[in-house]
ZAGU-146333 format. One record per residue (C-alpha): residue number from 1; z, y, x. Coordinates in nm, 4 decimals, always signed. Layout:
<site seq="NUM" w="Z" v="Y" u="X"/>
...
***
This chain:
<site seq="1" w="-0.0090" v="-0.0286" u="+0.0137"/>
<site seq="2" w="-0.1281" v="+0.3221" u="+0.1530"/>
<site seq="3" w="+0.1714" v="+0.6170" u="+0.2215"/>
<site seq="4" w="+0.0647" v="+0.8203" u="-0.0298"/>
<site seq="5" w="+0.1512" v="+0.5912" u="-0.2944"/>
<site seq="6" w="+0.5456" v="+0.6810" u="-0.1764"/>
<site seq="7" w="+0.5954" v="+0.9375" u="-0.4351"/>
<site seq="8" w="+0.4596" v="+0.7403" u="-0.7201"/>
<site seq="9" w="+0.6720" v="+0.3919" u="-0.6538"/>
<site seq="10" w="+1.0353" v="+0.5902" u="-0.5789"/>
<site seq="11" w="+0.9538" v="+0.7322" u="-0.9552"/>
<site seq="12" w="+0.9100" v="+0.4315" u="-1.0737"/>
<site seq="13" w="+1.2083" v="+0.2761" u="-0.9458"/>
<site seq="14" w="+1.4310" v="+0.6153" u="-1.0205"/>
<site seq="15" w="+1.2783" v="+0.6033" u="-1.3955"/>
<site seq="16" w="+1.3559" v="+0.2093" u="-1.4010"/>
<site seq="17" w="+1.7084" v="+0.2716" u="-1.3376"/>
<site seq="18" w="+1.7603" v="+0.5439" u="-1.5515"/>
<site seq="19" w="+1.6299" v="+0.3106" u="-1.8499"/>
<site seq="20" w="+1.9210" v="+0.0947" u="-1.7360"/>
<site seq="21" w="+1.6922" v="-0.1434" u="-1.5570"/>
<site seq="22" w="+1.7943" v="-0.3256" u="-1.2126"/>
<site seq="23" w="+1.4884" v="-0.3281" u="-0.9717"/>
<site seq="24" w="+1.4665" v="-0.6203" u="-0.7446"/>
<site seq="25" w="+1.2212" v="-0.5807" u="-0.4372"/>
<site seq="26" w="+1.0389" v="-0.8342" u="-0.2660"/>
<site seq="27" w="+1.0152" v="-0.8627" u="+0.1002"/>
<site seq="28" w="+0.7071" v="-0.6861" u="+0.1376"/>
<site seq="29" w="+0.8138" v="-0.3780" u="-0.0601"/>
<site seq="30" w="+1.1572" v="-0.3184" u="+0.1260"/>
<site seq="31" w="+0.9498" v="-0.3486" u="+0.4535"/>
<site seq="32" w="+0.7163" v="-0.0840" u="+0.3146"/>
<site seq="33" w="+0.9937" v="+0.1604" u="+0.2026"/>
<site seq="34" w="+1.1593" v="+0.1402" u="+0.5545"/>
<site seq="35" w="+0.8287" v="+0.1746" u="+0.7320"/>
<site seq="36" w="+0.7642" v="+0.4696" u="+0.5305"/>
<site seq="37" w="+1.1309" v="+0.6136" u="+0.6128"/>
<site seq="38" w="+1.2948" v="+0.5332" u="+0.2612"/>
<site seq="39" w="+1.6194" v="+0.2973" u="+0.1784"/>
<site seq="40" w="+1.5448" v="-0.0084" u="+0.0015"/>
<site seq="41" w="+1.8066" v="+0.0658" u="-0.2799"/>
<site seq="42" w="+1.7693" v="-0.2080" u="-0.5042"/>
<site seq="43" w="+1.8773" v="-0.5826" u="-0.5260"/>
<site seq="44" w="+1.6915" v="-0.8757" u="-0.3360"/>
<site seq="45" w="+1.4100" v="-1.0525" u="-0.5237"/>
<site seq="46" w="+1.5490" v="-1.4225" u="-0.4647"/>
<site seq="47" w="+1.3466" v="-1.7516" u="-0.5027"/>
<site seq="48" w="+1.5127" v="-2.1179" u="-0.5749"/>
<site seq="49" w="+1.3297" v="-2.3994" u="-0.4842"/>
<site seq="50" w="+0.9938" v="-2.1514" u="-0.4104"/>
<site seq="51" w="+1.0260" v="-1.9819" u="-0.7708"/>
<site seq="52" w="+1.1366" v="-1.6878" u="-0.8430"/>
<site seq="53" w="+1.5474" v="-1.6918" u="-0.9527"/>
<site seq="54" w="+1.7189" v="-1.4481" u="-1.2200"/>
<site seq="55" w="+1.3665" v="-1.2345" u="-1.2847"/>
<site seq="56" w="+1.3236" v="-1.1099" u="-1.6299"/>
<site seq="57" w="+0.9816" v="-0.9324" u="-1.6030"/>
<site seq="58" w="+0.7890" v="-0.8606" u="-1.3065"/>
<site seq="59" w="+0.6518" v="-0.5113" u="-1.2645"/>
<site seq="60" w="+0.3291" v="-0.4775" u="-1.0305"/>
<site seq="61" w="+0.2835" v="-0.1468" u="-0.8983"/>
<site seq="62" w="-0.0818" v="-0.0766" u="-0.7662"/>
<site seq="63" w="-0.4467" v="-0.1531" u="-0.8371"/>
<site seq="64" w="-0.6087" v="-0.5211" u="-0.9957"/>
<site seq="65" w="-0.5434" v="-0.6548" u="-0.6249"/>
<site seq="66" w="-0.1628" v="-0.6177" u="-0.6289"/>
<site seq="67" w="-0.1904" v="-0.7392" u="-0.9515"/>
<site seq="68" w="-0.3116" v="-1.0298" u="-0.8310"/>
<site seq="69" w="-0.0688" v="-1.0912" u="-0.5877"/>
<site seq="70" w="+0.1805" v="-1.0740" u="-0.8415"/>
<site seq="71" w="+0.0427" v="-1.3307" u="-1.0200"/>
<site seq="72" w="+0.0512" v="-1.5754" u="-0.7258"/>
<site seq="73" w="+0.4146" v="-1.4962" u="-0.6702"/>
<site seq="74" w="+0.5175" v="-1.5692" u="-1.0043"/>
<site seq="75" w="+0.3406" v="-1.8834" u="-0.9793"/>
<site seq="76" w="+0.4295" v="-2.1622" u="-1.2599"/>
<site seq="77" w="+0.7496" v="-1.9390" u="-1.3422"/>
<site seq="78" w="+0.6055" v="-1.8261" u="-1.6630"/>
<site seq="79" w="+0.7317" v="-1.4787" u="-1.6137"/>
<site seq="80" w="+0.5882" v="-1.1832" u="-1.7867"/>
<site seq="81" w="+0.4001" v="-0.9239" u="-1.5681"/>
<site seq="82" w="+0.3083" v="-0.5504" u="-1.6025"/>
<site seq="83" w="+0.0969" v="-0.3468" u="-1.4117"/>
<site seq="84" w="+0.1412" v="+0.0136" u="-1.3539"/>
<site seq="85" w="-0.2090" v="+0.1190" u="-1.2121"/>
<site seq="86" w="-0.1657" v="+0.3227" u="-0.8664"/>
<site seq="87" w="-0.5605" v="+0.2376" u="-0.7909"/>
<site seq="88" w="-0.8500" v="+0.2954" u="-0.9334"/>
<site seq="89" w="-1.0291" v="+0.0801" u="-1.1756"/>
<site seq="90" w="-0.7254" v="-0.1028" u="-1.3152"/>
<site seq="91" w="-0.8326" v="-0.3456" u="-1.6037"/>
<site seq="92" w="-0.4978" v="-0.5426" u="-1.5138"/>
<site seq="93" w="-0.2946" v="-0.2861" u="-1.4140"/>
<site seq="94" w="-0.3841" v="-0.0564" u="-1.7222"/>
<site seq="95" w="-0.0663" v="+0.1336" u="-1.7827"/>
<site seq="96" w="-0.0792" v="+0.4747" u="-1.6234"/>
<site seq="97" w="+0.1964" v="+0.6337" u="-1.3863"/>
<site seq="98" w="+0.2184" v="+0.8900" u="-1.6465"/>
<site seq="99" w="+0.3289" v="+0.6286" u="-1.9253"/>
<site seq="100" w="+0.6007" v="+0.4966" u="-1.7020"/>
<site seq="101" w="+0.8727" v="+0.6289" u="-1.9423"/>
<site seq="102" w="+0.7224" v="+0.5023" u="-2.2780"/>
<site seq="103" w="+0.6420" v="+0.1703" u="-2.0925"/>
<site seq="104" w="+0.9925" v="+0.1053" u="-1.9801"/>
<site seq="105" w="+1.1396" v="+0.2469" u="-2.2987"/>
<site seq="106" w="+0.8880" v="+0.0002" u="-2.4546"/>
<site seq="107" w="+1.0289" v="-0.2816" u="-2.2433"/>
<site seq="108" w="+1.4142" v="-0.1902" u="-2.2624"/>
<site seq="109" w="+1.3394" v="-0.2039" u="-2.6328"/>
<site seq="110" w="+1.1036" v="-0.4848" u="-2.6625"/>
<site seq="111" w="+0.8521" v="-0.3139" u="-2.8269"/>
<site seq="112" w="+0.5839" v="-0.5445" u="-2.6612"/>
<site seq="113" w="+0.3642" v="-0.8101" u="-2.6749"/>
<site seq="114" w="+0.2702" v="-1.0900" u="-2.4488"/>
<site seq="115" w="-0.0485" v="-1.2273" u="-2.3714"/>
<site seq="116" w="-0.1361" v="-1.5471" u="-2.2398"/>
<site seq="117" w="-0.4514" v="-1.5756" u="-1.9655"/>
<site seq="118" w="-0.6077" v="-1.8738" u="-1.8613"/>
<site seq="119" w="-0.5826" v="-1.9593" u="-1.4682"/>
<site seq="120" w="-0.7965" v="-2.1828" u="-1.2719"/>
<site seq="121" w="-0.6671" v="-2.4783" u="-1.0827"/>
<site seq="122" w="-0.8622" v="-2.6248" u="-0.7432"/>
<site seq="123" w="-0.8163" v="-2.9635" u="-0.6522"/>
<site seq="124" w="-0.9643" v="-3.0982" u="-0.3268"/>
<site seq="125" w="-0.8225" v="-2.8479" u="-0.0906"/>
<site seq="126" w="-0.4818" v="-2.9529" u="+0.0243"/>
<site seq="127" w="-0.4176" v="-2.6580" u="+0.2824"/>
<site seq="128" w="-0.4080" v="-2.4633" u="-0.0383"/>
<site seq="129" w="-0.0691" v="-2.6185" u="-0.1178"/>
<site seq="130" w="+0.1201" v="-2.4908" u="-0.4610"/>
<site seq="131" w="-0.0860" v="-2.1926" u="-0.4327"/>
<site seq="132" w="-0.4169" v="-2.3870" u="-0.5923"/>
<site seq="133" w="-0.4470" v="-2.1504" u="-0.8654"/>
<site seq="134" w="-0.6162" v="-1.7946" u="-0.9538"/>
<site seq="135" w="-0.6441" v="-1.5551" u="-1.2568"/>
<site seq="136" w="-0.9862" v="-1.3908" u="-1.1719"/>
<site seq="137" w="-1.1961" v="-1.6342" u="-0.9950"/>
<site seq="138" w="-1.2504" v="-1.9369" u="-0.7913"/>
<site seq="139" w="-1.5479" v="-1.8448" u="-0.5222"/>
<site seq="140" w="-1.7330" v="-2.0847" u="-0.2296"/>
<site seq="141" w="-1.9166" v="-1.7959" u="+0.0158"/>
<site seq="142" w="-2.1041" v="-1.8516" u="+0.3232"/>
<site seq="143" w="-1.8557" v="-1.7287" u="+0.6410"/>
<site seq="144" w="-2.1363" v="-1.5021" u="+0.8223"/>
<site seq="145" w="-2.4469" v="-1.3138" u="+0.7396"/>
<site seq="146" w="-2.6775" v="-1.5967" u="+0.9063"/>
<site seq="147" w="-2.8055" v="-1.7921" u="+0.6414"/>
<site seq="148" w="-2.7115" v="-1.9121" u="+0.2883"/>
<site seq="149" w="-2.5119" v="-2.2155" u="+0.1554"/>
<site seq="150" w="-2.6225" v="-2.4748" u="-0.0984"/>
<site seq="151" w="-2.3627" v="-2.5529" u="-0.3925"/>
<site seq="152" w="-2.4388" v="-2.8667" u="-0.5517"/>
<site seq="153" w="-2.2612" v="-2.7846" u="-0.9201"/>
<site seq="154" w="-2.1990" v="-3.0563" u="-1.1860"/>
<site seq="155" w="-1.9760" v="-3.0131" u="-1.5269"/>
<site seq="156" w="-1.7865" v="-3.2385" u="-1.7012"/>
<site seq="157" w="-1.9468" v="-3.5093" u="-1.4879"/>
<site seq="158" w="-2.3127" v="-3.3956" u="-1.5403"/>
<site seq="159" w="-2.5410" v="-3.2299" u="-1.2824"/>
<site seq="160" w="-2.6039" v="-2.8873" u="-1.3722"/>
<site seq="161" w="-2.7731" v="-2.7074" u="-1.0459"/>
<site seq="162" w="-2.8233" v="-2.6944" u="-0.6747"/>
<site seq="163" w="-2.7801" v="-2.3073" u="-0.5749"/>
<site seq="164" w="-2.9066" v="-2.1865" u="-0.2732"/>
<site seq="165" w="-2.7365" v="-1.8501" u="-0.2293"/>
<site seq="166" w="-2.4635" v="-1.6478" u="-0.0491"/>
<site seq="167" w="-2.2209" v="-1.8199" u="-0.2526"/>
<site seq="168" w="-2.1008" v="-1.9338" u="-0.6468"/>
<site seq="169" w="-1.8285" v="-1.8103" u="-0.8604"/>
<site seq="170" w="-1.6385" v="-1.9831" u="-1.1026"/>
<site seq="171" w="-1.4894" v="-1.6935" u="-1.3017"/>
<site seq="172" w="-1.2112" v="-1.7007" u="-1.5990"/>
<site seq="173" w="-1.2564" v="-1.4649" u="-1.9116"/>
<site seq="174" w="-1.0189" v="-1.2108" u="-1.7184"/>
<site seq="175" w="-1.2403" v="-1.2574" u="-1.3806"/>
<site seq="176" w="-1.5325" v="-1.2194" u="-1.6116"/>
<site seq="177" w="-1.4990" v="-0.7809" u="-1.5385"/>
<site seq="178" w="-1.4005" v="-0.8599" u="-1.1775"/>
<site seq="179" w="-1.6414" v="-1.0003" u="-0.8918"/>
<site seq="180" w="-1.8755" v="-1.1729" u="-1.1460"/>
<site seq="181" w="-1.9316" v="-0.8816" u="-1.3313"/>
<site seq="182" w="-2.0664" v="-0.7093" u="-0.9848"/>
<site seq="183" w="-2.3192" v="-1.0037" u="-0.9791"/>
<site seq="184" w="-2.4670" v="-0.9512" u="-1.2801"/>
<site seq="185" w="-2.2110" v="-1.2197" u="-1.5079"/>
<site seq="186" w="-2.1724" v="-1.1385" u="-1.8707"/>
<site seq="187" w="-1.8293" v="-1.0317" u="-2.0118"/>
<site seq="188" w="-1.6031" v="-1.2747" u="-2.2115"/>
<site seq="189" w="-1.3253" v="-1.1807" u="-2.4363"/>
<site seq="190" w="-1.0064" v="-1.3341" u="-2.2598"/>
<site seq="191" w="-0.9674" v="-1.5313" u="-2.5464"/>
<site seq="192" w="-1.2687" v="-1.7703" u="-2.4955"/>
<site seq="193" w="-1.1986" v="-2.0841" u="-2.3981"/>
<site seq="194" w="-1.4614" v="-2.0462" u="-2.1448"/>
<site seq="195" w="-1.5603" v="-2.0364" u="-1.7554"/>
<site seq="196" w="-1.8815" v="-1.8428" u="-1.6453"/>
<site seq="197" w="-2.0480" v="-1.9660" u="-1.3470"/>
<site seq="198" w="-2.2411" v="-1.7139" u="-1.1291"/>
<site seq="199" w="-2.4291" v="-1.7480" u="-0.8437"/>
<site seq="200" w="-2.4075" v="-1.4512" u="-0.5534"/>
<site seq="201" w="-2.7739" v="-1.2951" u="-0.4287"/>
<site seq="202" w="-2.9674" v="-1.6219" u="-0.5382"/>
<site seq="203" w="-3.2326" v="-1.7330" u="-0.3674"/>
<site seq="204" w="-3.3656" v="-1.8266" u="-0.6844"/>
<site seq="205" w="-3.4604" v="-1.5604" u="-0.8832"/>
<site seq="206" w="-3.4672" v="-1.7653" u="-1.2248"/>
<site seq="207" w="-3.1185" v="-1.8927" u="-1.1698"/>
<site seq="208" w="-2.8871" v="-1.6978" u="-1.4046"/>
<site seq="209" w="-2.5180" v="-1.6738" u="-1.4844"/>
<site seq="210" w="-2.4092" v="-1.9677" u="-1.7013"/>
<site seq="211" w="-2.0939" v="-1.9870" u="-1.9453"/>
<site seq="212" w="-1.9479" v="-2.3426" u="-1.9808"/>
<site seq="213" w="-1.6193" v="-2.4594" u="-2.1497"/>
<site seq="214" w="-1.3153" v="-2.4337" u="-2.0326"/>
<site seq="215" w="-1.2173" v="-2.8169" u="-2.1246"/>
<site seq="216" w="-1.4823" v="-2.9491" u="-1.8509"/>
<site seq="217" w="-1.4336" v="-2.9668" u="-1.5046"/>
<site seq="218" w="-1.6850" v="-2.7805" u="-1.2500"/>
<site seq="219" w="-1.7269" v="-3.0095" u="-0.9668"/>
<site seq="220" w="-1.8713" v="-2.8341" u="-0.6453"/>
<site seq="221" w="-1.9922" v="-2.9765" u="-0.3010"/>
<site seq="222" w="-2.0862" v="-2.7030" u="-0.0114"/>
<site seq="223" w="-2.3605" v="-2.7377" u="+0.2256"/>
<site seq="224" w="-2.3598" v="-2.5054" u="+0.5090"/>
<site seq="225" w="-2.5838" v="-2.4381" u="+0.8263"/>
<site seq="226" w="-2.2431" v="-2.3529" u="+1.0208"/>
<site seq="227" w="-2.0536" v="-2.6391" u="+0.9111"/>
<site seq="228" w="-1.8196" v="-2.4730" u="+0.7510"/>
<site seq="229" w="-1.7692" v="-2.2334" u="+0.4428"/>
<site seq="230" w="-1.4987" v="-2.0243" u="+0.2526"/>
<site seq="231" w="-1.3136" v="-2.1079" u="-0.0348"/>
<site seq="232" w="-1.1841" v="-1.8061" u="-0.2173"/>
<site seq="233" w="-0.9067" v="-1.7788" u="-0.5115"/>
<site seq="234" w="-0.8854" v="-1.4268" u="-0.5901"/>
<site seq="235" w="-0.8050" v="-1.2582" u="-0.2780"/>
<site seq="236" w="-0.6479" v="-1.5706" u="-0.0901"/>
<site seq="237" w="-0.9223" v="-1.7453" u="+0.1650"/>
<site seq="238" w="-0.9265" v="-2.0931" u="+0.3106"/>
<site seq="239" w="-1.1864" v="-2.2310" u="+0.5521"/>
<site seq="240" w="-1.3500" v="-2.5616" u="+0.4223"/>
<site seq="241" w="-1.5657" v="-2.8220" u="+0.5928"/>
<site seq="242" w="-1.9088" v="-2.8555" u="+0.4631"/>
<site seq="243" w="-1.9518" v="-3.1318" u="+0.2384"/>
<site seq="244" w="-1.5743" v="-3.1141" u="+0.1246"/>
<site seq="245" w="-1.5838" v="-3.1783" u="-0.2967"/>
<site seq="246" w="-1.3447" v="-2.9326" u="-0.4867"/>
<site seq="247" w="-1.2824" v="-2.9641" u="-0.8564"/>
<site seq="248" w="-1.2120" v="-2.6543" u="-1.0600"/>
<site seq="249" w="-1.0671" v="-2.6273" u="-1.3928"/>
<site seq="250" w="-0.7985" v="-2.4653" u="-1.6408"/>
<site seq="251" w="-0.4770" v="-2.5150" u="-1.5140"/>
<site seq="252" w="-0.2350" v="-2.6672" u="-1.7151"/>
<site seq="253" w="-0.0311" v="-2.3196" u="-1.7119"/>
<site seq="254" w="-0.1220" v="-1.9917" u="-1.7786"/>
<site seq="255" w="+0.0468" v="-1.6174" u="-1.7119"/>
<site seq="256" w="+0.1792" v="-1.3890" u="-1.9464"/>
<site seq="257" w="+0.0457" v="-1.0450" u="-1.9468"/>
<site seq="258" w="+0.2671" v="-0.7691" u="-2.0887"/>
<site seq="259" w="+0.0702" v="-0.5338" u="-2.3718"/>
<site seq="260" w="+0.1978" v="-0.1788" u="-2.4707"/>
<site seq="261" w="+0.0578" v="-0.0291" u="-2.7954"/>
<site seq="262" w="-0.2880" v="+0.1000" u="-2.7684"/>
<site seq="263" w="-0.3297" v="-0.1004" u="-2.4117"/>
<site seq="264" w="-0.5608" v="-0.4236" u="-2.5399"/>
<site seq="265" w="-0.8636" v="-0.5477" u="-2.3950"/>
<site seq="266" w="-1.0953" v="-0.3784" u="-2.6498"/>
<site seq="267" w="-0.9394" v="-0.0130" u="-2.5573"/>
<site seq="268" w="-0.9638" v="-0.0979" u="-2.1830"/>
<site seq="269" w="-1.3189" v="-0.1705" u="-2.1770"/>
<site seq="270" w="-1.4021" v="+0.1264" u="-2.3324"/>
<site seq="271" w="-1.1873" v="+0.3241" u="-2.1138"/>
<site seq="272" w="-1.2817" v="+0.1765" u="-1.7484"/>
<site seq="273" w="-1.6393" v="+0.1162" u="-1.8416"/>
<site seq="274" w="-1.6799" v="+0.4426" u="-2.0551"/>
<site seq="275" w="-1.8597" v="+0.3164" u="-2.3108"/>
<site seq="276" w="-1.9691" v="+0.5126" u="-2.5888"/>
<site seq="277" w="-1.9336" v="+0.8038" u="-2.3594"/>
<site seq="278" w="-2.2373" v="+1.0386" u="-2.4510"/>
<site seq="279" w="-2.3404" v="+1.2279" u="-2.1192"/>
<site seq="280" w="-2.5276" v="+1.4739" u="-2.3219"/>
<site seq="281" w="-2.2516" v="+1.5971" u="-2.4988"/>
<site seq="282" w="-2.0877" v="+1.6825" u="-2.1354"/>
<site seq="283" w="-2.1306" v="+2.0426" u="-1.9459"/>
<site seq="284" w="-2.4982" v="+2.1065" u="-1.8333"/>
<site seq="285" w="-2.5917" v="+2.0254" u="-1.4771"/>
<site seq="286" w="-2.6253" v="+2.2872" u="-1.2514"/>
<site seq="287" w="-2.9679" v="+2.2891" u="-0.9908"/>
<site seq="288" w="-2.9062" v="+2.3554" u="-0.6742"/>
<site seq="289" w="-3.0874" v="+2.6872" u="-0.6774"/>
<site seq="290" w="-2.8309" v="+2.8023" u="-0.9690"/>
***
């Protein structure tokens, strides 16, 4: 997190105490505050058996990348997550800093709803350990810029296609607004029981993103000229040997997102993607010689 975010973080911590909430800071946050000359006044985020202990809600301060890190930290514990956006776009961290008091008041008085979002689970890559899940997407990538990789994909035991591309994305409905969208994938309502398979810069231009039921596991096997490829789960990456087969499927657990009034998915789409904004109704553009 950038030092410029220090006033915002201190403001949120102060407002939490004002609303009678006890902040528990993880090690990274405590270290970051110390690096910026601030005492980490707050409890210590404890873990028992690798899971968070005595936590009612996780407050994520930052952008969507920070939110994904918070989801990875929560893991299988089922603890609700609320994101306060200190970044730019903020599909997941949709509460603005100016709405902090409103959000904290809603939490204290339980005026919010919980929405369960599906996660992806990867089998076949033991180096991931317990962190073998992702909220947005699982993707295979080439390791360098020298050549494409070849990915053989099957869905529900049926062969789908061989992709010659820079990589391949399997995205959840939540992740349909992220990496998959930037590669031409469709938007999915987060209530859909579906996944989208999106190629990254495919060699065959007639290959398009494909939506499949999330009840069918997706089998991926990558070939790479350099002998290795990258497996990404949201913001986490591991190196795979070429020819390693992985299975991507819907995880048996989900993540709980905290939604305040007026912060539903449809309103977020309209706001973040500026849908319905008619540029013709804005101020006139000035020419360089005006």
